[in-house]
C-alpha positions as CSV (number, residue, x, y, z in Angstrom):
1,M,15.3,-6.3,-33.1
2,G,17.0,-3.5,-34.8
3,S,20.6,-3.2,-36.2
4,P,23.6,-1.4,-34.9
5,P,23.8,2.2,-36.3
6,A,26.6,3.4,-38.6
7,S,25.8,7.0,-37.6
8,V,24.0,8.7,-34.8
9,A,22.6,12.2,-34.4
10,L,23.6,13.4,-30.9
11,I,21.4,15.9,-28.9
12,A,23.3,16.8,-25.8
13,N,22.3,19.3,-23.1
14,P,25.5,20.5,-21.4
15,E,23.4,22.1,-18.6
16,S,21.9,18.8,-17.4
17,G,22.9,17.5,-14.0
18,G,26.2,18.9,-13.0
19,G,27.1,19.6,-16.6
20,T,28.4,17.1,-19.2
21,D,30.7,17.9,-22.1
22,P,29.0,16.9,-25.4
23,E,32.4,16.2,-26.9
24,L,33.1,13.7,-24.1
25,I,29.9,11.9,-25.0
26,A,30.6,12.0,-28.7
27,G,34.0,10.5,-28.0
28,L,32.5,7.6,-26.1
29,L,30.1,6.9,-28.9
30,R,32.9,7.1,-31.5
31,S,34.9,4.5,-29.5
32,H,32.2,2.1,-30.7
33,D,32.9,2.8,-34.4
34,V,29.9,5.0,-35.0
35,E,29.9,8.4,-36.8
36,V,28.5,11.2,-34.6
37,R,26.6,14.1,-36.0
38,F,25.2,16.9,-33.8
39,G,21.6,18.0,-33.7
40,S,18.2,16.5,-34.2
41,H,18.0,17.5,-37.8
42,A,21.1,15.5,-38.8
43,T,20.4,12.5,-41.0
44,A,21.5,9.4,-39.1
45,D,20.5,5.8,-38.2
46,R,19.4,6.8,-34.7
47,I,19.0,9.8,-32.4
48,V,21.0,9.8,-29.1
49,V,19.9,12.2,-26.4
50,A,22.2,13.0,-23.5
51,S,20.0,14.9,-21.2
52,G,17.9,15.0,-18.1
53,D,14.2,14.0,-18.2
54,G,13.1,17.3,-19.6
55,G,15.1,16.8,-22.9
56,I,13.9,13.3,-23.7
57,A,10.4,13.9,-25.0
58,P,11.4,16.5,-27.6
59,A,14.1,14.0,-28.8
60,A,11.6,11.2,-28.9
61,A,9.3,13.4,-31.0
62,A,12.2,14.1,-33.4
63,A,13.0,10.4,-33.6
64,A,9.3,9.6,-34.3
65,R,9.3,12.2,-37.2
66,A,12.5,10.8,-38.6
67,G,11.4,7.2,-38.2
68,V,14.6,6.2,-36.4
69,P,15.1,4.7,-32.9
70,L,16.0,6.8,-29.8
71,A,18.8,6.1,-27.4
72,V,19.0,7.8,-24.0
73,I,22.2,8.7,-22.1
74,P,20.9,10.0,-18.7
75,V,23.0,12.9,-17.5
76,G,20.3,14.8,-15.4
77,T,19.7,15.1,-11.7
78,A,16.8,12.6,-11.3
79,N,16.9,10.5,-14.5
80,D,13.4,9.1,-13.8
81,F,12.8,8.0,-17.4
82,A,16.0,6.0,-17.6
83,R,15.4,4.4,-14.2
84,G,11.9,3.4,-15.1
85,R,13.1,1.7,-18.3
86,D,16.1,0.0,-16.7
87,L,18.6,1.9,-18.8
88,P,22.2,2.1,-17.6
89,G,22.9,5.1,-15.4
90,E,26.7,5.0,-15.7
91,L,28.0,7.2,-18.6
92,E,30.2,4.7,-20.4
93,A,27.6,1.9,-20.2
94,A,24.9,4.2,-21.4
95,A,27.0,5.3,-24.4
96,R,27.8,1.6,-25.2
97,L,24.1,0.8,-25.3
98,A,23.3,3.9,-27.4
99,A,26.0,3.0,-29.9
100,T,25.6,-0.8,-30.1
101,G,22.2,-1.8,-28.7
102,T,19.8,-3.6,-31.1
103,A,16.8,-4.3,-28.9
104,L,14.0,-1.9,-29.4
105,R,10.8,-1.2,-27.4
106,A,7.8,0.7,-28.9
107,L,6.7,3.4,-26.4
108,D,3.8,5.9,-26.3
109,L,4.4,9.7,-26.4
110,G,2.2,12.0,-24.3
111,W,1.3,15.5,-25.5
112,T,0.1,18.6,-23.5
113,G,-0.9,20.9,-26.3
114,A,2.1,21.0,-28.7
115,R,4.6,20.0,-26.0
116,P,5.5,16.2,-25.7
117,F,6.2,14.4,-22.5
118,V,7.4,10.9,-21.5
119,N,7.0,10.7,-17.8
120,A,4.2,12.8,-16.3
121,V,2.4,16.2,-16.2
122,S,1.3,17.4,-12.8
123,A,-0.5,20.4,-11.5
124,G,-0.7,21.4,-7.8
125,L,1.9,20.4,-5.3
126,A,4.2,18.7,-7.8
127,A,4.7,22.1,-9.6
128,S,5.4,23.8,-6.3
129,A,7.9,21.1,-5.3
130,G,9.6,21.4,-8.7
131,D,9.9,25.1,-8.3
132,T,11.6,24.7,-4.9
133,A,13.8,21.8,-6.1
134,S,15.1,23.8,-9.1
135,G,16.9,26.2,-6.8
136,L,18.5,23.4,-4.7
137,K,19.7,21.0,-7.4
138,S,23.3,22.2,-7.4
139,A,23.6,21.8,-3.7
140,L,21.5,18.7,-3.0
141,G,21.3,16.8,-6.3
142,P,18.4,14.3,-6.3
143,L,17.6,15.1,-2.6
144,S,16.4,18.5,-3.9
145,Y,13.2,16.8,-5.1
146,L,12.5,15.4,-1.6
147,A,13.2,18.8,0.0
148,G,10.9,20.5,-2.6
149,A,8.1,17.9,-1.9
150,V,8.4,18.4,1.9
151,W,8.2,22.2,1.5
152,A,5.2,22.0,-0.9
153,G,3.4,19.6,1.5
154,L,3.9,22.0,4.4
155,S,3.0,25.2,2.6
156,G,0.9,24.3,-0.4
157,R,-2.8,24.8,-0.9
158,P,-5.3,22.7,-2.8
159,L,-6.4,23.8,-6.3
160,R,-9.9,23.8,-7.7
161,C,-10.1,21.7,-10.9
162,S,-12.2,19.4,-13.0
163,L,-11.2,16.5,-15.3
164,L,-12.9,15.0,-18.4
165,V,-11.6,11.7,-19.5
166,D,-12.4,10.7,-23.1
167,G,-15.2,13.2,-22.9
168,E,-16.8,11.8,-19.7
169,P,-16.7,13.8,-16.4
170,F,-14.3,12.1,-13.9
171,F,-13.6,14.6,-11.1
172,E,-14.6,18.1,-10.0
173,G,-13.6,19.7,-6.7
174,N,-10.5,20.6,-4.7
175,A,-7.3,18.5,-5.1
176,W,-3.8,18.6,-3.7
177,Q,-2.4,17.4,-6.9
178,V,-3.4,16.1,-10.4
179,T,-1.0,13.9,-12.3
180,V,-1.4,12.6,-15.8
181,A,1.3,9.9,-16.5
182,D,2.8,8.1,-19.4
183,T,5.6,6.1,-17.9
184,G,4.5,7.1,-14.4
185,T,8.1,7.7,-13.1
186,F,8.8,11.2,-11.8
187,G,10.1,13.3,-8.9
188,A,13.4,11.4,-8.4
189,G,11.9,8.2,-7.2
190,S,8.1,8.6,-7.2
191,A,6.0,6.3,-9.3
192,L,2.4,6.2,-10.4
193,E,1.5,2.6,-10.7
194,P,0.2,0.9,-12.8
195,A,1.0,3.4,-15.6
196,D,2.2,1.5,-18.7
197,P,4.0,3.5,-21.5
198,S,3.0,1.0,-24.2
199,D,-0.7,0.6,-23.6
200,G,-1.9,3.5,-25.7
201,L,-3.5,5.3,-22.7
202,L,-2.6,7.9,-20.1
203,D,-3.1,7.4,-16.4
204,A,-4.7,10.2,-14.4
205,A,-4.5,10.3,-10.6
206,V,-6.2,13.0,-8.4
207,M,-5.2,13.4,-4.8
208,E,-8.4,14.9,-3.3
209,A,-8.0,17.7,-0.9
210,G,-7.9,16.7,2.8
211,S,-5.7,16.7,5.8
212,R,-2.0,17.2,5.6
213,L,-1.7,13.9,7.5
214,R,-3.4,12.1,4.6
215,L,-1.1,14.0,2.2
216,A,1.9,12.5,4.0
217,R,0.4,9.1,3.4
218,H,0.0,10.0,-0.3
219,A,3.7,11.0,-0.4
220,Y,4.6,7.5,0.9
221,G,2.3,6.0,-1.7
222,L,4.1,7.8,-4.4
223,R,7.4,6.5,-3.2
224,S,6.2,2.9,-2.8
225,G,4.3,2.9,-6.1
226,R,0.9,2.3,-4.3
227,L,-0.7,5.7,-4.5
228,T,-3.7,4.6,-6.5
229,D,-4.6,2.0,-3.9
230,Q,-5.1,4.7,-1.2
231,P,-8.4,6.3,0.0
232,G,-8.7,9.8,-1.2
233,V,-7.0,9.1,-4.6
234,R,-9.1,8.9,-7.8
235,H,-7.5,7.0,-10.7
236,T,-8.5,6.3,-14.3
237,R,-7.1,5.8,-17.8
238,G,-7.9,7.5,-21.1
239,A,-6.6,8.6,-24.4
240,A,-7.6,12.2,-24.0
241,I,-7.8,14.1,-20.7
242,E,-9.0,17.6,-20.3
243,L,-8.0,19.4,-17.2
244,T,-9.7,22.6,-16.3
245,L,-8.3,24.9,-13.6
246,T,-9.9,28.0,-12.1
247,R,-7.0,30.1,-13.2
248,A,-3.7,29.9,-15.2
249,A,-1.2,27.7,-13.4
250,T,2.3,26.2,-13.6
251,L,2.6,22.6,-14.7
252,N,5.4,20.2,-13.9
253,V,6.2,18.6,-17.3
254,D,8.9,15.9,-17.0
255,G,10.6,18.0,-14.3
256,E,10.3,21.3,-16.3
257,L,8.1,24.1,-15.1
258,V,5.7,25.2,-17.8
259,A,3.1,28.0,-17.7
260,A,-0.4,26.9,-18.8
261,G,-3.8,28.5,-19.2
262,P,-6.8,27.3,-17.3
263,E,-7.7,24.7,-20.0
264,V,-5.1,21.9,-20.5
265,R,-5.7,19.1,-23.0
266,L,-3.5,16.0,-22.7
267,T,-3.4,13.3,-25.3
268,V,-1.3,10.2,-26.2
269,E,0.3,9.0,-29.4
270,P,0.5,5.2,-29.2
271,S,3.7,3.4,-30.1
272,A,5.1,6.8,-31.3
273,F,8.8,6.0,-31.0
274,A,11.2,3.1,-30.6
275,L,13.5,3.2,-27.6
276,V,16.9,1.4,-27.6
277,V,16.8,-0.9,-24.5
278,P,19.0,-3.6,-22.9
279,D,18.6,-6.9,-24.7
280,Q,16.0,-8.7,-22.5
281,E,12.5,-10.1,-22.6
282,G,10.0,-7.5,-23.6
283,A,11.9,-5.9,-26.4
284,D,10.2,-6.0,-29.7
285,S,10.5,-4.9,-33.3
286,P,8.4,-1.7,-33.7
287,S,7.9,-0.4,-37.2
288,K,9.7,2.8,-36.3
């Protein structure tokens, strides 16, 4: 267990979700008798990030460097990370946990090159779906991800790729989608089971190219958390995964679209940061 903070460094993204005033969040934190300083470089007892999924990993990396816990106030559209960790979704409850919570959970941090991630990195249909969803978020909210996935499934094409996992060949061929997961929650309700964010490994799943009917079954598998049990899906775990594409591509990194070259290296930093979690079985006392 940790201890309640006297001060927090607040990182707030006012553009996340429908827009949240950082001063409103700061006021909620101050109501629990903590001093609020703004920015990841502020010296404080913990870092609090108020953001969607895309802003959490950089804040986690900052918390790891500073050797302080990270608390998350989810204000994005999908909030997959918070949902997967059973964090409060309501603003006041999330701020209360961020300001007063003492239970900590050590979590891994994924890296794609110099960019951290906490949920998943995907190439193929997930990137196409994310591109479509980004233009629909203001109108549809979380449903934009479903609309993007449907459009990608109807119009997308397989990609040619290969994967090395811990230096060993794992897959080479055509795939609808390649996902490398840390927590395994992404896409406003999708899940890659059995990804474990505290096992020191990344989970890789390849949806092999095939009929669009089978692709529809894979979409159901993602929503039910049973994708890796399905025929046509290759699954493995490793500490270092090298993804080679036939050309430069766009990756979906925790919901953010990132341009990447044809060679993508993904690694994991075990027990990199301590997350403030609700007081329950499974919390621990990480060294950071």
